[in-house]
C-alpha positions in Angstrom: -4.3 0.6 -20.2 -3.1 3.7 -22.1 -3.1 6.8 -19.9 -3.6 10.4 -21.1 -2.0 11.8 -17.9 0.8 10.5 -15.8 1.6 12.2 -12.5 4.7 11.5 -10.5 5.8 11.9 -6.9 9.3 13.4 -6.7 11.2 12.1 -3.7 11.8 8.4 -3.8 10.2 8.2 -7.2 12.1 10.5 -9.6 15.0 11.6 -7.4 16.8 10.7 -4.2 18.5 12.8 -1.6 22.3 12.5 -1.6 22.7 13.8 2.0 23.0 10.8 4.3 20.2 10.6 6.8 18.2 13.4 5.2 15.0 12.1 3.5 14.6 15.0 1.0 16.8 17.6 -0.5 16.8 21.1 1.1 18.9 22.9 -1.5 20.5 22.5 -4.9 23.2 19.8 -5.1 21.5 17.5 -2.6 19.7 15.3 -5.0 20.2 13.1 -8.1 17.7 11.4 -10.4 17.4 7.7 -10.1 19.5 6.2 -13.0 16.5 4.7 -14.8 14.3 7.9 -15.0 15.5 9.6 -18.1 15.6 6.4 -20.1 12.0 5.4 -19.1 10.5 8.9 -19.7 12.2 9.7 -23.0 10.0 7.6 -25.3 6.8 9.2 -24.2 5.1 11.9 -26.4 4.6 14.4 -23.5 2.0 17.1 -24.1 1.3 20.4 -22.3 -2.1 21.3 -20.9 -4.5 22.3 -23.7 -2.7 20.3 -26.4 -4.7 17.6 -28.2 -2.3 14.6 -28.5 0.3 12.9 -26.4 0.4 12.1 -22.7 0.1 14.9 -20.0 2.5 15.1 -17.1 2.7 16.4 -13.6 4.4 16.2 -10.3 2.6 16.1 -7.0 4.9 16.2 -4.0 4.6 16.7 -0.3 7.3 19.2 0.8 6.9 19.3 4.6 10.4 20.7 5.0 9.0 24.0 4.0 6.5 23.9 6.9 9.2 23.1 9.4 11.5 25.8 8.1 14.3 23.8 6.5 13.9 25.7 3.2 11.5 28.2 1.6 8.5 27.4 -0.7 10.4 29.1 -3.5 13.4 26.8 -3.0 11.1 23.8 -2.9 9.5 24.7 -6.2 12.8 25.5 -7.8 14.1 22.0 -6.7 11.0 20.4 -8.2 11.3 22.4 -11.4 15.0 21.4 -11.7 14.1 17.8 -11.1 11.5 18.0 -13.8 13.8 19.6 -16.3 16.5 16.9 -15.8 14.0 14.0 -15.9 11.9 15.1 -18.8 14.4 17.2 -20.8 12.2 20.3 -21.1 10.7 22.9 -18.8 7.4 22.2 -17.1 4.3 24.1 -18.2 2.8 26.4 -15.7 0.6 24.6 -13.1 2.0 21.1 -13.8 4.0 21.0 -10.6 1.9 20.8 -7.4 3.3 20.7 -3.9 2.1 20.7 -0.4 4.4 22.9 1.8 2.6 22.0 5.0 3.9 19.8 7.9 2.1 16.5 8.4 -1.0 16.3 10.5 -2.1 20.0 10.0 -5.3 19.0 8.2 -4.3 21.3 5.2 -6.3 19.3 2.6 -3.6 19.3 0.0 -1.1 16.9 1.6 -1.1 13.4 0.2 -2.9 11.1 0.9 -5.6 13.8 0.3 -6.2 14.0 -3.5 -6.2 17.8 -4.0 -2.9 17.9 -5.9 -4.0 15.0 -8.2 -7.4 16.5 -8.7 -5.9 19.9 -9.6 -3.7 18.3 -12.3 -6.6 16.3 -13.7 -8.6 19.5 -13.9 -5.7 21.3 -15.6 -5.6 18.7 -18.3 -9.4 18.1 -18.4 -8.8 14.4 -17.9 -11.1 12.0 -16.0 -9.6 9.9 -13.2 -9.9 6.6 -15.2 -7.4 7.9 -17.7 -4.8 9.0 -15.1 -1.9 7.1 -13.5 -0.1 8.3 -10.4 3.4 6.9 -9.8 4.9 7.0 -6.3 6.8 5.2 -3.6 4.8 5.5 -0.4 1.5 4.4 1.0 0.5 8.1 1.1 0.9 8.2 -2.7 -1.1 5.0 -3.2 -3.8 6.3 -1.0 -3.9 9.7 -2.8 -4.5 7.9 -6.1 -7.2 5.8 -4.4 -8.8 9.0 -3.0 -8.6 10.7 -6.4 -10.1 7.6 -8.2 -7.1 7.1 -10.5 -4.7 4.2 -11.0 -1.5 3.9 -9.0 1.8 2.2 -9.8 4.8 1.8 -7.5 7.8 3.7 -8.7 9.9 0.4 -8.5 7.4 -1.2 -10.9 7.0 1.7 -13.3 10.8 2.3 -13.6 11.7 -1.4 -13.4 13.9 -1.0 -10.4 14.4 -3.1 -7.3 12.1 -2.0 -4.5 13.9 -0.4 -1.6 
């Protein structure tokens, strides 16, 4: 299946935290891309919202550390934008990075496995769910894709890496 939009989770999919015992980065210098990310993403003809050809892109990431006060929403967005730039080799278009800054179990409606972030990216690109792939590493990611009606692929499979 050829997809017109591929959405990625961030932590555990594109990047990993370099601070032992900490699941997600809280500041610059606390993350690295997985070694296979740039090589896998480079061949794609990525397109920005509103362009006619190529494959759309996006990031949809739960950032619960914001809600518990580990870092600010601005810091979380900057870390995601930095991750995107390093992984894709260009700056993300406005609106292509979605995050949920809320703590788990608050019923916010945007936290995966709820599909709001994926739905917003599909709407931004004008793509139907059947032409969208979401790549992630957790059951919440898989369930968000299921809830949005789009396909899902495990990060280990998409990037041809050993599952953790």
